[in-house]
Rosetta silent file (secondary structure, phi, psi, omega in degrees, C-alpha in Angstrom):
SEQUENCE: MVAEGRQRIDKWLFFSRAVKSRSLAAKLVVAGRVRINRDKAAQASDPVKPGDVLTITLDRRIFVWKVLGAGVRRGPAEEARTLYEDMSPPPTPKGEALPDAIPALREAGSGRPTKRERRQTDRLISED
SCORE:     score description
SCORE:     0.000 S_00000001
   1 L     0.000  161.239  179.374   30.980   10.016   77.517 S_00000001
   2 L   -92.027  154.431 -178.573   30.431   13.679   78.395 S_00000001
   3 L   -71.689  156.712  178.746   31.493   15.069   81.812 S_00000001
   4 L   -52.063  132.816  179.794   29.063   15.626   84.642 S_00000001
   5 L    86.656   -9.650  176.658   26.862   18.717   84.210 S_00000001
   6 L   -96.236  152.111  179.937   27.480   18.761   80.435 S_00000001
   7 E  -152.221  151.039  176.093   24.801   17.932   77.800 S_00000001
   8 E   -64.934  139.010  179.260   24.614   17.863   74.068 S_00000001
   9 H   -53.699  -38.830  178.501   23.289   21.083   72.553 S_00000001
  10 H   -69.251  -37.096  179.712   20.502   19.415   70.600 S_00000001
  11 H   -70.764  -39.262  178.694   19.185   17.619   73.681 S_00000001
  12 H   -65.778  -36.923 -179.027   19.429   20.800   75.801 S_00000001
  13 H   -69.817  -39.580  179.537   17.559   22.884   73.186 S_00000001
  14 H   -64.950  -45.875  176.613   14.876   20.148   72.998 S_00000001
  15 H   -63.327  -36.930 -177.168   14.590   19.985   76.889 S_00000001
  16 L   -80.432    1.512  178.991   14.412   23.748   77.196 S_00000001
  17 L    62.808   34.109  177.716   11.471   23.785   74.709 S_00000001
  18 L   -76.300  -30.496  178.663   13.454   26.104   72.375 S_00000001
  19 L  -133.973  168.814 -176.724   12.383   23.711   69.415 S_00000001
  20 L   -84.935  -24.285 -171.665    9.771   21.008   69.055 S_00000001
  21 L  -149.735  157.952  178.709   12.045   18.128   68.285 S_00000001
  22 H   -70.570  -31.455  179.172   15.655   17.009   68.626 S_00000001
  23 H   -67.376  -36.393  171.506   16.028   16.688   64.939 S_00000001
  24 H   -66.851  -33.092  168.509   14.984   20.350   64.490 S_00000001
  25 H   -56.959  -54.171 -179.506   17.415   21.201   67.187 S_00000001
  26 H   -56.626  -38.598 -177.857   20.187   19.459   65.257 S_00000001
  27 H   -67.301  -43.363  177.137   19.167   21.172   62.036 S_00000001
  28 H   -58.969  -38.940  177.406   19.289   24.526   63.836 S_00000001
  29 H   -67.062  -51.079  179.974   22.725   23.966   65.105 S_00000001
  30 H   -66.790  -24.211  175.268   24.114   22.802   61.753 S_00000001
  31 L   -76.475   -0.497  175.266   22.543   25.723   60.003 S_00000001
  32 L    80.327   20.949  179.487   24.792   27.992   62.195 S_00000001
  33 L   -93.184    9.928 -178.392   21.821   29.611   64.216 S_00000001
  34 E  -131.250  126.599  169.996   23.196   28.667   67.603 S_00000001
  35 E  -120.728  139.992  178.591   26.220   30.135   69.235 S_00000001
  36 E  -113.206  116.239 -175.316   27.846   29.000   72.504 S_00000001
  37 L    52.450   46.699 -173.547   29.817   31.738   74.187 S_00000001
  38 L    58.802   13.950  171.393   29.893   33.748   70.848 S_00000001
  39 E  -110.509  140.980 -172.439   31.326   30.791   68.964 S_00000001
  40 E   -73.481  132.716  166.224   29.138   29.051   66.315 S_00000001
  41 L   -65.475  119.457 -177.547   28.132   25.519   67.370 S_00000001
  42 L   -87.843  -28.138 -174.901   29.408   23.244   64.632 S_00000001
  43 L  -137.267  155.627 -179.236   27.695   20.003   65.495 S_00000001
  44 L   -70.063  -12.815  178.938   24.656   18.907   67.383 S_00000001
  45 L   -94.290   10.707  177.848   26.918   17.015   69.756 S_00000001
  46 L   -71.135  136.009 -179.056   28.735   20.090   71.034 S_00000001
  47 E   -81.645  141.702  171.757   28.425   20.136   74.768 S_00000001
  48 E  -117.244  154.162 -175.104   26.933   22.926   76.882 S_00000001
  49 L  -135.933  160.537  171.909   27.461   23.392   80.650 S_00000001
  50 L   -50.185  132.474 -178.240   26.044   25.664   83.422 S_00000001
  51 L   104.542  -24.849 -177.909   27.360   29.160   82.783 S_00000001
  52 L   -70.139  146.932  176.554   27.421   29.019   79.001 S_00000001
  53 E  -107.684  123.170  176.475   25.649   31.791   77.115 S_00000001
  54 E  -107.790  139.137  173.874   23.699   30.736   74.053 S_00000001
  55 E  -115.400  110.832 -174.740   22.590   33.000   71.337 S_00000001
  56 E  -112.210  125.917  170.844   19.703   31.347   69.351 S_00000001
  57 E  -100.316  121.215  179.912   18.110   32.845   66.113 S_00000001
  58 E  -136.277  118.932  168.393   14.514   31.661   65.564 S_00000001
  59 L    50.263   59.287  175.039   12.044   33.297   63.126 S_00000001
  60 L    57.087   24.194  173.496   13.686   36.730   62.979 S_00000001
  61 E  -121.790  144.988  173.441   14.029   36.706   66.848 S_00000001
  62 E  -121.770  126.911 -177.283   17.193   36.391   68.799 S_00000001
  63 E  -107.033  136.144  175.289   17.277   34.806   72.147 S_00000001
  64 E  -119.566  107.519 -175.983   20.157   35.127   74.534 S_00000001
  65 E  -123.053  136.412  174.842   19.985   32.469   77.275 S_00000001
  66 E   -92.739  133.087  179.849   22.397   31.650   80.072 S_00000001
  67 E   -74.575  126.337  175.565   22.508   27.859   80.817 S_00000001
  68 L  -101.201  -28.758 -177.656   21.615   27.139   84.379 S_00000001
  69 L  -171.631  170.034  177.645   21.623   23.388   84.337 S_00000001
  70 L   -89.518  151.545 -179.589   21.322   20.278   82.196 S_00000001
  71 L   -87.029  154.905  174.564   17.890   18.808   81.394 S_00000001
  72 L  -110.127  -33.911 -177.489   16.694   15.450   82.325 S_00000001
  73 L  -153.644  168.735  177.178   13.457   15.255   80.307 S_00000001
  74 L   -91.337   87.193 -176.482   11.217   17.421   78.116 S_00000001
  75 L   -95.777 -158.411 -179.104    8.762   18.384   80.911 S_00000001
  76 L   -71.209  162.644 -175.002    6.267   21.216   81.284 S_00000001
  77 H   -53.383  -35.888 -178.055    7.135   24.865   80.415 S_00000001
  78 H   -62.099  -39.937 -176.439    7.703   25.715   84.126 S_00000001
  79 H   -75.713  -32.116  177.684   10.332   23.021   84.378 S_00000001
  80 H   -72.265  -28.016  178.054   12.005   24.049   81.106 S_00000001
  81 H   -69.936  -17.758 -178.901   12.348   27.719   82.279 S_00000001
  82 H   -82.430   -4.243  176.380   14.478   26.531   85.129 S_00000001
  83 H   -83.171   -9.464  178.575   17.192   25.372   82.674 S_00000001
  84 E  -156.319  162.456  177.003   18.117   28.983   81.586 S_00000001
  85 E  -113.579  125.140 -174.928   18.019   32.608   82.405 S_00000001
  86 E   -82.149  115.912 -178.119   16.633   34.764   79.653 S_00000001
  87 L  -115.400   14.888  179.794   19.007   37.698   79.026 S_00000001
  88 L   -57.511  147.605  168.351   17.394   38.655   75.556 S_00000001
  89 L   -68.104  147.205  174.796   16.881   42.363   74.801 S_00000001
  90 L   -59.531  142.866 -177.135   13.338   43.405   75.063 S_00000001
  91 L   -69.267  151.297  179.771   11.557   43.276   71.711 S_00000001
  92 L   -79.074  137.655  178.740   10.819   46.636   70.008 S_00000001
  93 L   -58.285  149.192 -175.373    7.098   47.639   70.014 S_00000001
  94 L   -68.076  -28.834 -175.852    5.376   47.017   66.723 S_00000001
  95 L   -74.308  -30.821 -179.632    4.194   50.692   66.456 S_00000001
  96 L   -92.775  131.194  179.551    7.765   52.071   66.665 S_00000001
  97 L   -97.844  156.642  179.850   10.142   51.882   63.861 S_00000001
  98 L   -74.903  153.683  178.123   13.830   51.751   64.214 S_00000001
  99 H   -58.739  -29.305  177.461   15.731   55.039   63.293 S_00000001
 100 H   -78.986  -13.601 -173.943   17.256   53.240   60.376 S_00000001
 101 H   -95.256   13.340 -174.529   13.975   51.892   59.181 S_00000001
 102 L   -76.314  126.286 -176.251   12.341   55.275   58.474 S_00000001
 103 L   -57.758  147.744  178.335   10.803   55.158   55.001 S_00000001
 104 L   -72.151  139.423  176.725   12.302   57.530   52.293 S_00000001
 105 L   -93.392  139.255  177.352   10.170   60.549   51.559 S_00000001
 106 L  -145.588  155.448 -177.242    9.691   61.272   47.811 S_00000001
 107 L   -64.805  154.625  175.687    7.566   63.707   45.763 S_00000001
 108 L   -62.515  129.364  177.420    4.169   62.604   44.550 S_00000001
 109 L    91.674   -2.535 -175.649    4.487   60.969   41.064 S_00000001
 110 L   -95.845    0.316 -176.124    8.170   60.245   41.412 S_00000001
 111 L   -84.600 -153.231 -179.960    7.707   56.536   42.317 S_00000001
 112 L   -67.007  150.250 -179.124    7.092   53.675   39.894 S_00000001
 113 L   -78.724  153.596  173.712    4.977   54.472   36.800 S_00000001
 114 L   -80.628  176.108 -179.331    1.513   53.193   36.699 S_00000001
 115 H   -62.300  -45.182 -178.793    0.121   50.850   34.130 S_00000001
 116 H   -59.884  -45.181 -179.935   -1.553   53.742   32.377 S_00000001
 117 H   -66.542  -31.746  176.890    1.617   55.783   32.337 S_00000001
 118 H   -65.430  -45.272  174.109    3.535   52.844   30.918 S_00000001
 119 H   -57.740  -45.104  177.833    1.028   52.345   28.076 S_00000001
 120 H   -57.165  -45.710 -174.237    1.218   56.049   27.272 S_00000001
 121 H   -75.651  -27.119  173.446    4.969   55.986   26.916 S_00000001
 122 H   -65.654  -43.132  179.254    4.791   52.766   24.909 S_00000001
 123 H   -63.524  -43.356 -176.096    2.312   54.499   22.393 S_00000001
 124 H   -63.491  -45.373  178.185    4.553   57.484   22.197 S_00000001
 125 H   -62.584  -45.593  176.921    7.583   55.290   21.344 S_00000001
 126 H   -63.693  -30.777  176.689    5.675   53.263   18.810 S_00000001
 127 H   -71.105  -25.182 -177.190    4.415   56.333   16.969 S_00000001
 128 L   -69.656    0.000    0.000    7.906   57.511   16.431 S_00000001
């Protein structure tokens, strides 16, 4: 049995409403998308305790949660929020691009050839 204050990671993720079911939580852990104190969680039965920091990757978003306590049930969202402290970095606004994500500038006409241009080059090649 697990020590007092500890809980399986799949149950904790389910109780904290990070995922919709325990089976999805187990799949998330086995896929390597959950870290406990910077170490990948290997199994759904890995225990978490108050004070642990979880890094969860869901749908291109990264959550960093500090475990405050073990859950007893999957209750309302207000009750689930008492299980963790959200330490995630704020999301970047959609209008602003990251400095690394600036699109490359190129001269007009230097991109992919259009269908018309491809046909013209095909005709020139076949005439030779």
